[in-house]
C-alpha positions, 0 to 999 in steps of 0.5 A: 525386467518387465516393461512396467517395472522398467517404467516404474524405475524410470519414473522414480529416477526422474522424480529423484532427479527433479527433486535433486534439481529443485534442491540445487536451484532452491534459494535462501537469503545469505544475509539480512533481508531489507524491507525498504518502506516508502513512508515515514514511521507510523504510517500504514505501510510501516505497520504492514512491514513491521507486522510482517518482519518477525514472522517473515524472518523465521520463514526465511531463516535470516534477520528481516530489517525494516528501513523507512525512507519516506522522503520525496513522497517515497521516491527516495525508497523507490529509487534506492530499491530500483538501483539495488543489487538484484539478488533478493535481499532488498525489497520495496514495501509500497502501495499505489504511491509507486504508480502515482510517482511515475505519473506525476514526477517529471523524472522519477528515475524509474518505471514501475514495469521496467525497474521492478518485479512485483512479488506479492500484493499483500493487502488492500484497504479503504481510504478514510476522510476524518476530522477531529472532535472539536472541528464541529464536523460530524458527518460527511455531509457536514464536511461538504457543507463546511468546504462550500461555506469556506472555499479554499479555507479548510486545511486538509492533510495528505500523507503525500502530495500526489498520493492516493489520498490526494487522488481520492479527494480530487475524485470526491471533489469531482463527484460533489461538484467541486470542493476547494480546500488547502492541501497540507502535505506530509512525509507520511501518515504518522506526522499527518495524523499527529497534526490532525489530533493536535488540531492543526488540520481541519481534516485528513485523508489517509489509509484507514488502518493508519488511524483505526486505533485513534478512531476507536479511542475517540481522538479522531472523528471518522466521516466516510470510507472510500470503498463501496462497502463499509469496512469491517474494522469500523463498520459504523463509518459510512461510505462515500457511495451511500452518502454524498457520492453514489457509486464511489469506490476506491481502494488502495493496495500495498505490496512488496517488489524487488529490483528488475532482474531478480531471478524467477526462483528467488521471486517465487521463494520470496512470494511463498514466504510472504504469502505464508506469513500473511496467512499466519493467524496472528499476522492476519488477525492483526492486519484485519483488525486494523482494517486491512484485507489480506490478499497475498496475490502473486507476481502475475496478479500483482503486476496486472493490478499495478497496470490497472492502477496506472490506467485508472489514475492517469486520467484523474492526475491529468484532470486535476493538474497534479504535478510533483510538488515544486515541479 
């Protein structure tokens, strides 16, 4: 047997051995997979989870269940997943709220870095400031004028106290010389949106995809988005940066995490399945049509993004004196 032939056979055997090892270590769920959503139904997080679930179920070969746990600004969901068995069958669907929860809660019961492993940053999106047709406010300049004319009297809805919408409005206040409003907080974007449409609120700050359809139907008046560029889902809506707050640029992110301790091959399998689901044309088109930008970034990039968010928002939280409601 020649040296070249022996080398070829050796390479083939090594390849087969690697394939066998890969098969031996491959992971697949053995029971239904839970997507625990840190918001109430009808919020943008809930929309993301429910768009993903049926296609992800096909890819994983198991039922994927969506469970909403929107209480305590999402802390219930976060704590529940932090304590879950680290076997890949329980995932947290959340956004910037997890970073902000750690910043504002005196004892959240977890740390982002110590209690979770990021799997996939699924999407990013603008926040949007909106009102209702009978408010008399037609644009963002009119909103700022109305707040200044009636300091502390306009009711502004937030899907959660201390969430990204809260931070956005505080940043807007800083950028425009101070805006005093009365915040009204909810257990998610769905109830907040319903109250805006019912005219119980003067305005609302929320993730854009949560109200895209209501804006298109004329039930809600959009005033401005928080990203530097306009959003393709509602291109007629101006940005804060081009109107009352030059340079303003805040986007929110949403993704999936597992409890710390889930083995790396399991995290890898979950990410591959989720990323492939996000790239499915029907899923991608549904999400982008609502105003999400599909990202599908993996664990390392997602982990860096959570750390960047912590650093960016910590100063705003301190400056605004945001603390856990009732704390």
